C-alpha positions as CSV (number, residue, x, y, z in Angstrom):
1,M,-0.2,-0.1,0.1
2,G,1.3,3.2,-0.9
3,M,1.6,6.8,1.1
4,V,-1.8,8.9,1.0
5,P,-1.0,12.2,-0.1
6,S,-1.8,14.7,3.0
7,L,-1.4,18.3,3.9
8,S,-1.4,20.2,7.7
9,F,-2.6,23.1,8.7
10,T,-2.6,25.0,11.4
11,S,-5.1,27.5,13.2
12,T,-4.8,31.2,13.6
13,D,-7.4,30.9,16.7
14,C,-6.3,27.8,18.4
15,K,-3.5,25.3,19.4
16,E,-4.5,22.9,17.0
17,L,-2.5,20.9,13.9
18,I,-5.0,19.7,11.1
19,L,-3.7,16.6,9.2
20,A,-5.8,15.8,5.9
21,E,-6.0,13.6,3.3
22,V,-5.7,15.0,-0.3
23,T,-8.3,14.1,-3.4
24,V,-6.8,13.0,-6.2
25,A,-8.6,15.9,-7.8
26,E,-6.3,18.4,-5.4
27,C,-3.6,16.7,-5.5
28,S,-3.2,16.7,-9.5
29,D,-4.0,20.6,-9.3
30,G,-0.5,22.0,-7.5
31,V,-1.1,24.9,-5.5
32,E,-4.6,25.5,-6.5
33,G,-5.4,22.0,-5.2
34,E,-3.7,22.9,-1.7
35,E,-6.1,26.0,-1.5
36,A,-9.2,23.7,-2.8
37,C,-8.3,21.2,0.1
38,R,-8.2,23.9,2.8
39,R,-11.5,25.0,1.7
40,R,-12.7,21.7,1.6
41,I,-11.3,21.0,5.2
42,G,-12.5,24.2,6.3
43,K,-15.9,23.9,5.4
44,K,-16.2,20.1,6.4
45,L,-15.1,21.6,9.9
46,E,-16.9,24.8,9.7
47,R,-13.6,26.8,10.2
48,D,-12.1,29.7,8.5
49,D,-8.7,29.7,10.3
50,L,-6.6,27.2,8.5
51,L,-3.3,28.0,7.3
52,L,-1.6,25.4,5.3
53,I,2.2,24.5,6.6
54,R,4.5,23.4,3.6
55,L,7.8,22.2,3.9
56,I,9.5,24.1,1.1
57,R,13.1,22.0,1.3
58,R,15.2,19.8,3.1
59,E,18.8,21.5,3.6
60,D,21.3,18.1,3.9
61,E,25.0,18.5,5.0
62,N,25.9,15.1,5.1
63,Q,28.8,14.1,2.1
64,S,27.8,11.5,0.1
65,G,30.8,8.5,-1.4
66,Q,31.8,7.9,2.5
67,S,32.1,4.9,4.3
68,F,28.9,3.7,6.5
69,Q,30.8,4.0,9.8
70,D,32.1,8.0,8.6
71,F,28.1,8.2,7.9
72,R,27.1,7.3,11.1
73,K,29.9,9.2,12.9
74,N,29.7,12.5,11.2
75,Y,25.5,12.2,10.4
76,K,23.6,15.4,10.8
77,A,20.1,15.7,11.1
78,P,18.8,17.7,7.6
79,R,17.5,21.2,8.5
80,L,13.9,21.3,7.6
81,V,12.4,24.9,6.2
82,Y,8.5,25.3,6.6
83,S,6.5,27.8,4.7
84,D,5.6,30.7,7.2
85,P,2.1,30.5,7.9
86,F,1.3,34.1,8.6
87,S,3.5,35.2,5.6
88,T,3.0,34.7,1.7
89,N,6.8,34.7,0.9
90,G,8.2,33.8,4.5
91,E,10.0,30.7,5.8
92,A,9.8,29.2,9.4
93,E,12.6,27.1,11.0
94,L,12.0,24.6,13.6
95,I,13.3,26.5,16.8
96,R,12.3,23.4,19.0
97,R,10.8,19.6,18.9
98,E,7.8,18.8,20.9
99,E,6.8,15.2,21.3
100,V,2.8,14.6,20.7
101,E,2.0,13.5,24.1
102,T,3.6,17.2,25.4
103,F,1.8,19.4,22.9
104,L,-1.3,17.5,23.7
105,S,-0.7,17.9,27.7
106,H,-0.4,22.0,27.1
107,G,-3.6,22.2,25.4
108,G,-2.5,21.2,22.2
109,K,-5.3,19.3,19.8
110,I,-4.4,17.0,16.8
111,I,-7.5,16.8,14.2
112,K,-7.0,14.2,11.4
113,V,-9.3,14.5,8.8
């Protein structure tokens, strides 16, 4: 079974993460499809505060062509750069990781649609 295309949204009003499966039509329609997905999920949840979180790029500093032992010794996690949900051209960088349980215990909510 293959991966199901999905998008993640955040709320401007609440500490929430919304995970949504993308339809075939939305998936094949690029940015317009992403916006159609946002509208569909917003309508389904009766919300108008959803903002898309998009992975823009992955910056990997690891060198190729080295032995596995050297790779393990020198490995650095890639830097993930996301879209800033509050700006059309802005970038957001991970500043801290939070376990799901911690997010939920601090009042966060995860909604799967």
